[in-house]
Steps between C-alpha positions, in 0.01 A plus 500: 500500500166567669148398394197658665209363294452143376223243459491121528230245419333611822378795291243442232740599220827354636690219327766376744529392861658723765780248548575512125510878513738494794743267322488711183547826695799359687657401173470858384668637812183634662528563872150633566192340341151605592213271406193724473203280401191659350228567758241614250193546717411784262407235244207397716335822383593476128269449207510144358864452592486183701821348359699635792573224751508662840807471721486227762728617783536157654635354178719808450652463848573133437665570166699787651630266772622265224676790336671595825657155520715579196550871563843478661699811410186691394241684703157377393244764583139409566285750311170567335363723223158643584286598202337819610136586470283693738257207534783253583660727764300359796616146405866604502452675833394163647743276317832684492549529882474117531836434340862602576596649170840639416356719228161607363446646154188701423409505128219615278393249234123538475297804406121520481480127568745400224870422488646733241705204376202391290457834323122519541544780751622737227209441264310830449734693732730782405851503642392778737216284633698177529814646651294724726322197643834324549668795671202541732524130596874524567450810711234320705718189530767699677260583784376149584473404869683170457880485516716506189862591418536521118294670233476246219564571128379861490387552143345157455221651289755602233595137427171428329380846395408527128595867465778630274680674787479276805708711743362615835718807477279687257403856597145406598625241752823647642339681796322181613813288456690754711243475778526121499880503506500763774261290708715188457795699629304656790374157608851354492404228254726342239445533128575181314681497166320214324662352190224250417390684192542478126376834369485794484753555779792281620370522856228656714497771602620645172824701494328839518307397811812368667691821427214704642487282811867573557452875438225506763730336754408135459785266582336169599498268201521126462567262214215271392516263207145387588618159382240228439752270327861412572616674180360830632694512826729802504383615158667832400659532842837630383354744245249626754760553766723700259205713395393574858855590601516746209181661631664547840363209703749338736314226690250222474245463780401147598300377793579255774223438753332820369815698582648704208863411422701728271758328282737684261405450136838347425539302826670162461360176643683538831372855549141397428521208742655719771225761470228236520661319793520830685130558447419155635667558834 
């Protein structure tokens, strides 16, 4: 099994240590585990949302080193999840090059100075207005000058939207979604399949978006439980893999020292390890 997106107590909303995650992942047969702590510099520009403890890279590196001590048989990838906003972009441009990451996720959480998680963003906005703002932000996030590898949980806005039909694949949005997917493909980025969601979809992106991505030629996908607790590691992995295979996808893409590594969807532990070892040489 592979895991491309997880959080420990180094993130403001994590609940376990990196070492604990490593041990739990090994017990599940995981051979690639990326720790991608929240680097939410976008929150510095949010409205009254000061709960977010900012990532301390020194503490993160120390905790990661502790995790490496128990990571025998598993590749532990050093990663980060950048919370995109135009105002935070200069900060990321200075910070990201300082560290030797294996993988960098770029995600959109905040819109108009608010994390959509709290729901206030939607107040007084129609679905056309809210989703339009989100799609504009995602499109802008793809063009940032700092490095990144994976586009995080595309469709995040649908998790908390109050509208009866939450899908991004409604007629008024399809053209913009297509442009975003086409740009992800053109840039050679990887689209994560994020299962850390309860409703309305079993994962992000939703099925219709994933099918459209494949139709447009997109092949780079990765599995992300976005685990913040041990019980969330590998959540829905088997079901997700079967679904993606039925859509036509054949490989996962993971990153080792920022190098993309393609691993067959149904690779066994030995095949995953061999592919990762080859990328390390």
